[in-house]
C-alpha positions as CSV (number, residue, x, y, z in Angstrom):
1,M,-116.2,67.3,-119.1
2,M,-119.2,69.6,-120.0
3,R,-121.5,66.6,-119.5
4,L,-120.4,65.8,-116.2
5,A,-120.5,69.5,-115.2
6,A,-124.3,69.6,-116.4
7,V,-125.1,66.3,-114.4
8,A,-123.4,67.7,-111.4
9,E,-125.3,70.9,-111.6
10,R,-128.7,69.1,-112.0
11,V,-127.8,67.0,-109.0
12,R,-126.8,70.0,-107.0
13,R,-130.2,71.8,-107.8
14,G,-132.1,68.6,-107.5
15,A,-133.7,69.3,-110.8
16,G,-134.7,66.8,-113.5
17,E,-136.4,64.5,-111.1
18,T,-140.1,63.7,-111.9
19,P,-142.1,65.0,-109.0
20,R,-143.1,62.2,-106.8
21,P,-146.8,62.1,-105.3
22,A,-147.0,63.2,-101.8
23,G,-148.9,60.1,-101.1
24,R,-146.3,57.7,-102.3
25,A,-143.6,59.7,-100.2
26,R,-145.5,59.3,-97.4
27,L,-145.9,55.6,-97.9
28,V,-142.0,55.2,-98.2
29,T,-141.7,57.1,-94.8
30,A,-144.3,54.9,-93.3
31,A,-142.6,51.7,-94.6
32,A,-139.3,53.0,-93.2
33,I,-140.7,53.5,-89.7
34,V,-142.3,50.1,-89.8
35,L,-138.8,48.5,-90.6
36,V,-137.1,50.8,-87.9
37,V,-139.8,49.4,-85.4
38,V,-139.2,45.9,-86.5
39,Q,-135.4,46.4,-86.2
40,L,-135.9,47.9,-82.6
41,V,-137.9,45.1,-81.4
42,W,-135.4,42.6,-82.8
43,R,-132.6,44.4,-81.2
44,G,-134.5,44.4,-77.9
45,G,-134.6,40.7,-78.0
46,L,-130.8,40.6,-78.4
47,L,-130.3,42.8,-75.6
48,D,-132.6,40.7,-73.3
49,Q,-129.7,38.1,-73.7
50,A,-127.0,40.7,-72.9
51,Y,-125.5,42.3,-69.9
52,F,-122.8,44.4,-68.5
53,F,-119.4,43.2,-69.5
54,G,-115.7,44.6,-69.2
55,D,-115.4,48.2,-69.6
56,D,-119.1,48.5,-68.7
57,L,-118.1,48.1,-65.1
58,T,-115.2,50.4,-65.2
59,L,-117.1,53.1,-66.9
60,T,-119.9,52.8,-64.2
61,G,-117.3,53.1,-61.5
62,R,-115.9,56.1,-63.0
63,A,-119.5,57.7,-63.5
64,S,-120.3,57.2,-59.8
65,D,-117.4,58.9,-58.4
66,P,-118.4,62.5,-57.8
67,G,-116.2,65.2,-59.3
68,P,-116.5,68.2,-61.7
69,L,-118.8,67.2,-64.5
70,L,-116.6,68.9,-67.2
71,D,-113.4,66.9,-66.0
72,Y,-115.4,63.9,-66.0
73,L,-116.7,64.4,-69.6
74,T,-113.4,65.5,-71.2
75,N,-110.8,63.2,-69.4
76,L,-109.3,60.4,-71.4
77,Y,-110.7,56.9,-71.3
78,A,-108.1,54.6,-72.6
79,V,-107.3,56.6,-75.9
80,H,-110.7,58.0,-76.2
81,V,-112.2,61.6,-75.5
82,M,-115.9,60.4,-75.5
83,P,-118.2,62.9,-73.7
84,V,-121.3,61.7,-75.5
85,G,-120.9,58.1,-74.3
86,L,-119.8,59.3,-70.8
87,A,-122.7,61.4,-70.4
88,V,-124.9,58.2,-71.2
89,V,-123.3,56.5,-68.5
90,R,-123.5,59.0,-66.1
91,V,-127.4,59.4,-66.6
92,V,-127.9,55.7,-66.3
93,T,-125.6,55.3,-63.3
94,A,-127.3,58.3,-61.4
95,L,-130.6,56.7,-62.2
96,D,-129.8,53.1,-61.1
97,A,-126.1,51.8,-61.3
98,Y,-126.0,48.4,-63.2
99,N,-129.6,48.5,-64.1
100,W,-129.5,46.6,-67.3
101,T,-133.1,47.6,-68.4
102,L,-132.0,51.3,-68.3
103,A,-128.6,50.5,-70.2
104,A,-130.4,48.6,-72.8
105,A,-133.1,51.4,-73.2
106,S,-130.3,53.9,-73.7
107,L,-128.9,51.7,-76.6
108,L,-132.3,51.4,-78.2
109,I,-133.0,54.9,-78.0
110,M,-129.7,55.7,-79.6
111,Q,-130.3,53.0,-82.2
112,A,-133.6,54.5,-83.1
113,G,-131.8,57.8,-83.8
114,A,-129.3,56.2,-85.8
115,S,-131.7,54.2,-88.0
116,L,-133.8,57.3,-88.6
117,A,-130.7,59.3,-89.5
118,V,-129.7,56.7,-92.2
119,Y,-133.2,57.1,-93.6
120,R,-132.9,60.7,-93.5
121,M,-129.5,60.5,-95.3
122,L,-131.0,58.2,-98.1
123,S,-134.0,60.3,-98.6
124,V,-132.0,63.4,-99.1
125,V,-129.4,61.9,-101.4
126,F,-131.7,59.9,-103.5
127,G,-135.2,61.3,-102.7
128,R,-138.1,59.5,-100.9
129,R,-138.4,56.6,-103.5
130,P,-139.4,53.1,-102.7
131,A,-135.9,51.7,-103.7
132,I,-134.2,53.5,-100.7
133,L,-135.9,51.0,-98.4
134,L,-133.3,48.2,-99.8
135,P,-130.2,49.9,-98.6
136,L,-132.0,51.0,-95.3
137,A,-133.1,47.4,-94.7
138,F,-129.4,46.4,-95.1
139,Y,-128.4,48.8,-92.5
140,L,-131.1,48.0,-90.1
141,F,-130.5,44.3,-90.1
142,T,-126.8,43.8,-90.9
143,P,-124.6,42.0,-88.3
144,L,-122.0,44.7,-88.8
145,T,-123.4,46.6,-86.0
146,V,-124.6,44.0,-83.6
147,P,-121.4,43.1,-81.6
148,A,-120.8,47.0,-80.9
149,F,-124.5,47.6,-80.0
150,H,-124.7,44.3,-77.9
151,W,-121.7,45.6,-75.5
152,W,-122.7,48.8,-73.8
153,A,-119.3,50.4,-73.6
154,A,-118.8,49.8,-77.4
155,G,-122.6,50.9,-78.3
156,I,-122.4,54.3,-76.5
157,Q,-119.4,55.2,-78.9
158,A,-120.4,53.4,-82.1
159,V,-124.2,54.2,-82.2
160,P,-123.9,58.0,-81.7
161,F,-121.0,57.9,-84.3
162,Q,-123.4,56.4,-86.8
163,I,-125.8,59.0,-86.3
164,A,-123.3,61.7,-87.0
165,I,-122.0,59.8,-90.1
166,A,-125.5,59.8,-91.7
167,M,-126.6,63.2,-90.4
168,S,-123.5,65.0,-91.5
169,V,-123.8,63.5,-95.0
170,A,-127.6,64.5,-95.1
171,T,-126.9,68.2,-94.1
172,H,-123.7,68.5,-96.2
173,V,-125.4,67.3,-99.4
174,T,-128.3,69.7,-98.5
175,Y,-125.8,72.5,-98.3
176,L,-124.1,71.6,-101.5
177,R,-127.5,71.8,-103.2
178,D,-128.9,74.8,-101.7
179,R,-125.9,76.6,-100.4
180,R,-127.4,77.8,-97.1
181,L,-125.3,78.7,-94.3
182,P,-127.6,76.8,-91.6
183,D,-127.0,73.7,-93.3
184,A,-123.2,74.2,-93.0
185,L,-123.7,75.0,-89.3
186,K,-125.7,71.8,-88.8
187,T,-122.9,69.7,-90.6
188,G,-120.4,71.2,-87.9
189,G,-123.0,70.1,-85.2
190,W,-123.1,66.6,-86.4
191,L,-119.3,66.6,-86.8
192,L,-119.1,67.6,-83.1
193,L,-121.3,64.6,-82.2
194,G,-119.1,62.4,-84.2
195,L,-115.9,63.7,-82.5
196,G,-117.6,63.6,-79.2
197,S,-118.5,59.9,-79.6
198,F,-115.6,58.2,-81.3
199,H,-112.8,60.9,-81.8
200,V,-110.2,58.5,-82.9
201,K,-112.3,57.4,-86.1
202,A,-114.4,60.7,-86.5
203,V,-111.4,62.9,-87.0
204,V,-110.5,61.0,-90.4
205,A,-114.0,59.4,-91.1
206,L,-116.2,62.5,-91.4
207,P,-113.9,65.0,-93.3
208,L,-113.0,62.1,-95.6
209,L,-116.5,61.0,-96.4
210,L,-117.7,64.8,-97.0
211,L,-114.7,65.5,-99.2
212,L,-115.4,62.4,-101.4
213,I,-118.9,63.2,-101.8
214,T,-118.2,66.7,-102.7
215,V,-115.5,65.9,-105.1
216,L,-117.0,62.8,-106.7
217,Y,-120.7,63.8,-107.0
218,F,-120.7,67.6,-106.8
219,S,-117.7,68.8,-108.8
220,G,-118.8,68.3,-112.4
221,G,-115.3,66.9,-113.1
222,R,-113.6,70.0,-111.6
223,P,-112.7,69.0,-108.1
224,L,-110.2,71.9,-107.5
225,R,-112.9,74.4,-108.6
226,V,-115.8,72.9,-106.2
227,L,-112.9,72.8,-103.3
228,R,-112.1,76.4,-103.8
229,A,-115.8,77.4,-103.8
230,N,-116.5,75.3,-100.5
231,L,-113.2,76.2,-98.8
232,P,-115.0,78.3,-96.0
233,V,-117.1,75.2,-95.3
234,F,-114.1,72.8,-95.1
235,A,-112.2,75.3,-93.2
236,W,-115.0,75.5,-90.6
237,G,-115.1,71.6,-90.3
238,I,-111.2,71.3,-90.0
239,G,-111.2,73.9,-87.3
240,L,-113.7,72.0,-85.3
241,V,-111.7,68.9,-85.7
242,L,-108.4,70.7,-84.6
243,A,-110.2,72.4,-81.8
244,Y,-111.6,69.2,-80.4
245,S,-108.5,67.3,-81.0
246,A,-106.6,69.8,-78.7
247,I,-108.5,68.3,-75.9
248,F,-106.8,64.7,-76.9
249,L,-103.5,66.2,-77.4
250,A,-103.5,67.9,-74.0
251,Q,-103.8,64.6,-72.2
252,L,-101.5,62.5,-74.2
253,G,-99.1,62.1,-71.2
254,E,-102.2,60.2,-69.5
255,L,-102.6,57.7,-72.4
256,T,-102.7,54.0,-71.0
257,Q,-102.6,52.6,-74.6
258,S,-99.7,53.9,-76.9
259,A,-99.7,53.9,-80.6
260,K,-97.3,51.5,-82.3
261,I,-96.0,51.3,-85.8
262,P,-96.6,47.8,-86.9
263,T,-94.4,45.8,-89.3
264,G,-95.0,45.3,-92.8
265,A,-95.9,41.6,-92.2
266,Q,-98.5,42.7,-89.4
267,V,-100.1,45.3,-91.5
268,G,-100.5,42.6,-94.2
269,S,-101.9,39.9,-92.0
270,F,-104.2,42.3,-90.0
271,A,-105.6,43.9,-93.2
272,G,-105.9,40.5,-94.8
273,E,-108.1,39.3,-91.7
274,L,-110.2,42.4,-91.2
275,L,-110.9,43.3,-94.7
276,G,-110.5,40.2,-96.5
277,I,-112.3,37.8,-94.2
278,T,-114.3,39.7,-91.5
279,F,-115.8,42.6,-93.5
280,P,-116.8,40.6,-96.6
281,T,-118.6,37.8,-94.7
282,L,-120.4,40.2,-92.4
283,A,-121.4,42.3,-95.4
284,I,-123.5,39.5,-96.8
285,G,-125.1,38.7,-93.3
286,G,-122.4,36.2,-92.1
287,P,-120.2,35.1,-90.6
288,G,-122.6,32.3,-89.5
289,E,-120.3,30.9,-86.9
290,W,-118.4,32.7,-84.0
291,F,-115.6,31.9,-81.8
292,S,-116.6,34.1,-78.6
293,V,-116.6,37.6,-80.1
294,M,-114.6,36.7,-83.1
295,A,-116.0,36.0,-86.6
296,A,-115.3,32.5,-87.7
297,P,-116.8,32.0,-91.2
298,A,-116.7,28.7,-93.0
299,T,-114.6,28.6,-96.2
300,A,-118.0,28.3,-98.1
301,V,-119.3,31.4,-96.5
302,L,-116.2,33.4,-97.4
303,V,-116.1,32.1,-101.0
304,L,-120.0,33.1,-101.2
305,A,-119.2,36.6,-99.7
306,W,-116.6,37.5,-102.4
307,T,-118.6,36.0,-105.1
308,V,-121.5,38.2,-104.1
309,I,-119.4,41.3,-103.8
310,I,-117.5,40.8,-107.0
311,G,-120.7,40.1,-108.8
312,L,-122.5,43.2,-107.4
313,V,-119.5,45.6,-108.3
314,L,-119.5,44.2,-111.7
315,V,-123.2,44.4,-112.4
316,T,-123.4,48.0,-111.0
317,L,-120.4,49.1,-113.1
318,Y,-122.2,47.6,-116.2
319,V,-125.5,49.1,-115.5
320,R,-125.0,52.4,-113.5
321,R,-123.1,55.4,-114.8
322,G,-120.4,56.4,-112.2
323,A,-120.8,53.5,-110.1
324,W,-117.1,53.3,-109.5
325,R,-117.3,56.4,-107.6
326,A,-119.4,54.7,-104.8
327,W,-116.9,51.7,-104.6
328,L,-113.9,54.2,-104.6
329,I,-115.5,55.7,-101.4
330,M,-115.7,52.2,-99.5
331,V,-112.2,51.3,-100.9
332,L,-110.8,54.5,-99.1
333,Y,-113.0,54.3,-96.1
334,L,-112.4,50.9,-94.9
335,P,-108.4,51.1,-94.7
336,L,-108.2,54.7,-93.5
337,V,-111.0,54.6,-91.0
338,D,-111.6,51.1,-89.8
339,L,-108.1,49.5,-90.2
340,A,-105.6,52.2,-89.5
341,P,-106.7,53.2,-85.9
342,V,-107.0,49.5,-84.8
343,I,-103.7,48.3,-86.5
344,L,-101.8,51.5,-84.7
345,G,-103.1,50.4,-81.3
346,R,-103.5,46.7,-81.4
347,G,-101.9,45.4,-84.7
348,E,-99.7,43.0,-83.1
349,V,-102.8,40.9,-81.8
350,L,-104.0,39.4,-84.9
351,T,-107.1,37.9,-83.4
352,L,-108.6,41.4,-83.0
353,A,-108.8,41.5,-87.0
354,R,-111.9,39.0,-86.4
355,E,-113.6,41.4,-84.0
356,V,-116.6,42.8,-85.8
357,R,-117.1,46.0,-83.4
358,Y,-114.3,47.6,-85.3
359,L,-116.4,47.7,-88.4
360,A,-119.6,49.0,-87.1
361,D,-119.4,52.5,-88.6
362,S,-118.9,50.9,-91.9
363,A,-122.5,50.0,-92.0
364,P,-124.2,53.4,-92.7
365,V,-121.3,54.0,-95.1
366,L,-122.0,50.8,-97.0
367,A,-125.7,51.5,-97.1
368,L,-124.8,54.8,-98.6
369,C,-122.5,53.3,-101.2
370,L,-125.1,50.6,-102.1
371,G,-127.5,53.4,-102.9
372,L,-124.9,55.3,-104.9
373,A,-123.9,52.3,-106.9
374,T,-127.5,51.4,-107.8
375,L,-130.0,54.5,-107.4
376,P,-130.2,57.7,-109.2
377,L,-129.5,60.7,-106.9
378,A,-132.2,63.3,-106.5
379,G,-132.2,65.4,-109.6
380,E,-130.0,62.9,-111.7
381,A,-131.1,62.4,-115.2
382,A,-130.2,59.3,-117.0
383,P,-128.3,57.5,-114.4
384,Y,-128.2,54.1,-116.1
385,R,-126.2,52.9,-119.2
386,R,-128.7,50.1,-119.7
387,R,-131.3,48.2,-117.9
388,L,-131.3,44.5,-117.0
389,P,-134.6,42.8,-116.8
390,G,-135.4,41.5,-113.5
391,L,-132.6,43.4,-111.7
392,R,-135.0,44.8,-109.0
393,V,-136.4,41.5,-108.2
394,V,-132.9,40.0,-107.9
395,S,-132.1,42.9,-105.7
396,G,-134.9,42.4,-103.3
397,V,-134.3,38.6,-103.1
398,L,-130.8,39.4,-102.4
399,I,-131.5,41.8,-99.6
400,V,-134.1,39.3,-98.1
401,A,-131.4,36.6,-98.1
402,V,-128.9,38.9,-96.5
403,V,-131.4,39.8,-93.8
404,A,-132.2,36.3,-93.0
405,F,-128.6,35.2,-92.8
406,S,-128.0,38.3,-90.6
407,A,-130.7,37.3,-88.2
408,V,-129.0,33.8,-88.0
409,S,-125.6,35.3,-87.4
410,A,-126.8,37.8,-84.8
411,Q,-128.7,35.2,-82.8
412,R,-125.8,32.7,-82.8
413,Y,-123.5,35.6,-81.5
414,V,-125.6,36.7,-78.5
415,S,-126.3,33.1,-77.6
416,G,-122.7,32.2,-77.6
417,L,-122.1,35.1,-75.1
418,A,-125.2,34.5,-72.8
419,A,-123.6,32.1,-70.4
420,E,-120.8,34.2,-69.3
421,R,-123.0,37.4,-69.0
422,V,-125.2,35.4,-66.5
423,E,-122.2,34.9,-64.4
424,I,-121.5,38.5,-64.2
425,K,-125.2,39.2,-63.5
426,E,-125.3,36.8,-60.7
427,F,-122.3,38.2,-59.1
428,L,-123.3,41.8,-59.3
429,A,-126.7,40.9,-58.0
430,A,-125.1,39.0,-54.9
431,A,-122.6,42.0,-54.5
432,R,-125.3,44.4,-54.4
433,S,-127.2,42.4,-51.7
434,T,-124.0,42.0,-49.6
435,L,-123.1,45.6,-49.7
436,A,-126.6,46.7,-49.0
437,R,-126.6,44.9,-45.5
438,T,-123.0,45.9,-44.7
439,P,-122.6,48.6,-42.0
440,E,-121.1,51.8,-43.5
441,S,-118.2,51.9,-41.3
442,T,-117.0,48.6,-42.5
443,D,-113.4,48.7,-44.2
444,V,-114.2,46.9,-47.5
445,Y,-110.8,47.0,-49.5
446,P,-110.2,47.1,-53.1
447,Q,-109.7,43.8,-54.7
448,R,-109.5,42.2,-58.2
449,L,-112.9,40.8,-59.4
450,P,-113.0,37.2,-60.3
451,Q,-111.9,36.6,-63.9
452,D,-115.2,35.5,-65.0
453,V,-116.6,38.8,-63.9
454,L,-113.8,41.3,-65.1
455,V,-110.8,39.8,-66.8
456,F,-108.9,42.8,-66.4
457,G,-108.8,44.2,-63.0
458,V,-105.1,45.2,-62.8
459,V,-105.3,49.0,-62.7
460,D,-107.2,51.3,-60.1
461,E,-110.2,51.9,-62.1
462,D,-111.0,48.1,-62.6
463,L,-110.8,47.3,-59.0
464,S,-113.8,46.7,-56.6
465,S,-113.2,50.1,-55.0
466,R,-114.7,51.6,-58.4
467,T,-116.5,49.0,-60.1
468,L,-118.6,47.8,-57.0
469,S,-118.8,50.9,-55.0
470,P,-121.8,52.1,-57.0
471,L,-123.9,49.2,-55.5
472,A,-123.1,50.2,-52.0
473,P,-124.9,52.8,-49.7
474,P,-123.4,56.3,-50.1
475,G,-121.3,56.0,-46.8
476,L,-119.8,52.7,-47.5
477,A,-119.3,53.6,-51.2
478,A,-117.1,56.6,-50.2
479,L,-115.1,54.4,-47.8
480,M,-114.7,51.8,-50.6
481,R,-113.3,54.5,-53.1
482,H,-111.0,55.9,-50.5
483,P,-110.1,53.2,-48.0
484,R,-108.5,54.1,-44.8
485,P,-105.8,52.0,-42.6
486,S,-107.5,49.1,-40.9
487,T,-106.6,46.1,-38.7
488,R,-109.5,44.3,-40.1
489,P,-109.9,44.8,-43.9
490,M,-112.7,42.8,-45.6
491,V,-113.3,41.7,-49.1
492,L,-116.0,40.1,-51.0
493,N,-115.8,36.2,-51.5
494,A,-115.4,34.7,-54.9
495,R,-119.3,34.6,-55.4
496,G,-120.2,38.0,-53.9
497,T,-122.5,36.6,-51.6
498,G,-120.6,37.9,-48.4
499,L,-117.5,39.6,-46.9
500,V,-114.6,37.6,-45.6
501,P,-111.4,38.9,-43.9
502,A,-108.6,39.7,-46.1
503,D,-105.0,39.6,-46.5
504,V,-102.2,40.9,-48.9
505,V,-100.3,38.9,-51.7
506,G,-97.5,40.4,-53.3
507,G,-93.8,41.2,-52.6
508,F,-92.4,41.3,-49.2
509,A,-89.4,42.7,-47.2
510,V,-87.9,41.6,-43.9
511,P,-85.1,43.0,-41.9
512,K,-81.6,41.8,-42.7
513,N,-80.0,42.5,-39.3
514,A,-79.7,40.6,-35.9
515,T,-82.4,42.6,-34.3
516,G,-85.4,41.5,-36.5
517,C,-86.4,45.0,-36.9
518,F,-86.1,47.5,-39.7
519,V,-83.6,50.1,-38.7
520,S,-85.2,53.1,-36.8
521,D,-83.4,56.4,-36.6
522,G,-84.8,59.0,-34.4
523,G,-88.2,57.4,-34.7
524,V,-88.0,57.2,-38.6
525,I,-88.1,53.7,-40.1
526,D,-87.1,52.9,-43.7
527,V,-88.6,50.0,-45.3
528,P,-87.1,49.2,-48.9
529,M,-90.4,48.4,-50.4
530,P,-91.3,49.7,-54.0
531,H,-95.0,50.1,-54.9
532,R,-97.2,51.3,-57.6
533,D,-99.6,54.4,-57.5
534,G,-103.1,53.7,-56.2
535,S,-103.5,50.0,-56.3
536,D,-101.4,48.5,-53.7
537,V,-102.2,47.8,-50.1
538,L,-99.1,47.6,-47.4
539,R,-99.4,45.2,-44.6
540,L,-97.0,46.0,-41.7
541,T,-96.3,43.5,-38.9
542,Y,-94.9,45.1,-35.7
543,T,-94.4,45.2,-32.0
544,A,-94.9,48.2,-30.0
545,D,-94.3,49.0,-26.2
546,L,-96.8,51.8,-26.4
547,A,-99.8,52.8,-28.6
548,T,-98.6,55.6,-30.9
549,A,-99.5,57.5,-34.1
550,A,-97.4,57.3,-37.1
551,L,-97.2,58.6,-40.5
552,V,-96.4,56.3,-43.6
553,H,-94.9,58.5,-46.4
554,D,-95.4,57.0,-49.8
555,G,-94.0,59.3,-52.5
556,D,-95.9,62.5,-52.5
557,G,-98.4,61.4,-50.0
558,E,-98.7,60.5,-46.4
559,T,-101.2,58.3,-44.3
560,E,-101.8,58.4,-40.6
561,I,-101.8,54.9,-38.7
562,T,-102.0,53.8,-35.4
563,F,-99.6,51.2,-33.8
564,E,-101.5,49.4,-31.0
565,Q,-99.5,48.4,-28.0
566,G,-98.2,44.8,-28.3
567,T,-97.9,42.6,-31.6
568,G,-100.1,43.5,-34.3
569,K,-100.7,43.9,-38.1
570,I,-102.2,46.9,-39.9
571,Y,-102.9,47.5,-43.4
572,V,-102.3,50.7,-45.4
573,P,-103.9,51.6,-48.8
574,M,-101.1,53.3,-50.8
575,T,-101.9,56.8,-52.2
576,G,-98.6,57.6,-54.1
577,A,-95.7,55.8,-55.8
578,A,-92.2,55.5,-54.4
579,K,-89.1,53.2,-54.4
580,S,-89.1,52.9,-50.6
581,L,-91.3,53.6,-47.7
582,R,-90.6,55.9,-44.6
583,I,-92.6,55.4,-41.4
584,E,-92.4,58.2,-38.9
585,V,-93.3,57.4,-35.3
586,L,-94.9,60.5,-33.8
587,S,-94.5,59.5,-30.1
588,P,-90.7,59.9,-29.1
589,E,-91.1,57.7,-26.0
590,A,-92.8,54.8,-28.0
591,K,-90.5,52.1,-29.3
592,V,-91.8,50.3,-32.5
593,C,-90.2,47.5,-34.3
594,V,-91.5,46.7,-37.7
595,T,-90.8,43.1,-38.4
596,A,-92.2,42.6,-41.8
597,A,-93.8,44.4,-44.8
598,V,-95.9,42.9,-47.6
599,M,-97.0,45.1,-50.5
600,G,-99.6,44.0,-53.1
601,W,-103.4,43.3,-53.6
602,M,-106.1,42.1,-51.5
603,V,-107.4,38.6,-51.5
604,P,-109.6,36.6,-49.2
605,A,-107.5,35.5,-46.1
């Protein structure tokens, strides 16, 4: 116990380390910068084969809709309160909506910050020694981070979160060594960055990681004592987590994805896939093969992965004192941070356990743990039980092999998705051209996008009124977001190359009486037609002996329309939700007969 306390004190003070020549430290930094530049050039090449996809369109549509900035930044998106990512989307959209060069640049800038943050973390924890370049190289080139980085909507969450992980560790370790209040405050700032990037994970990941580092490496075998000594700092961090979480809790009623308690069989199957197949094969640079966005490693790769991992753990336990502490961090982090949130939200979909983007945040943690299992901490004396000849050479060769395998896996991933991204790119380019030459008074109605462009398209934010309006001139964009009643609505054709007349597909109602008209009582016509909020369009077929205005009451809202004299049709975008419709004819002398009603979504006629 006394020996552990002495070691912890030396690590805390950073004493006992042979002073390193300033020139060598500068060379380490220069080498790290070169590695980061190589990574960014490589990542830029991967992004050159990428494009907007899925939630990218929805987020761009939300960012283009004018409204209070604070509301925009703090409103839920699915299950996320993510002001950092939303701010990035807002800036890119304001500059030029759907400009992939700008979106890719935002990812590369954030990735540069994350890569330098990981270098900062490693240099603080271990000192600026050449050996930290190995775990740094692992982080820079691991395919664990590629799928999230390759998808803008995922990257704007995952990459800033990686910055927060690395920098919070760096500032917290600095605080534990020097006991300076500014370092504790900086840790709180990085904690806020993590919460603002990926709240669902950060609320567990960052407190857990900092707590484990404190207890396992700075307690000297007296965890309760060190926790009491640092209670104000942890209380400060927990207070920030609770305060930020209040924003999320205040919006629980608006969640579009609810948590589900999985069955034991679901937990076992999902954990086996995510942590037993996906993570280990990616950790060694795999999987080598993909099925769309899902890892599909060959059996040989899986066997190799577990052989390398088990061998690495055994060798480090044999050579490095306290190596078990590093692996304990990973053993706790993976199920609590990377498994639990996914399985609570989507555990019934087993194929999602092969999606690597859920593991992106494990990359900086694994780089740290690789260092903790193999390298002495700054100030740590006698870290090794024994030395194995040639171990450094083997380690270097292993990292080179992992990096090479990573490059192959990453290239196969982006190449496999390139074709579908081209289809989206061509559609958006055609839509931009079509809307640019469309008169601003045209009634362009909301429609579901083609499935090869946006496979979702079933809620208001996924429809063209949001996702494509950023491509239109301001007047037309406003009319697309808030369409008005029309006798001639238009929608884009399947390729986005032009506008065509539209009609409604959905449920319908017809009168069940001999008159052929819905019953009118004092100019009020009731139509038994239920509808959803915000995404439905109503088509009324009618005859009128005089032109007259009317009000369509739909739930809490109402829309003014005009019935023209004679027989006609009018399309009415719905603004509320109700079990039936009430139409109020405003001219007492006019006789209006509504002969049919159709409620649904717009398609080319």
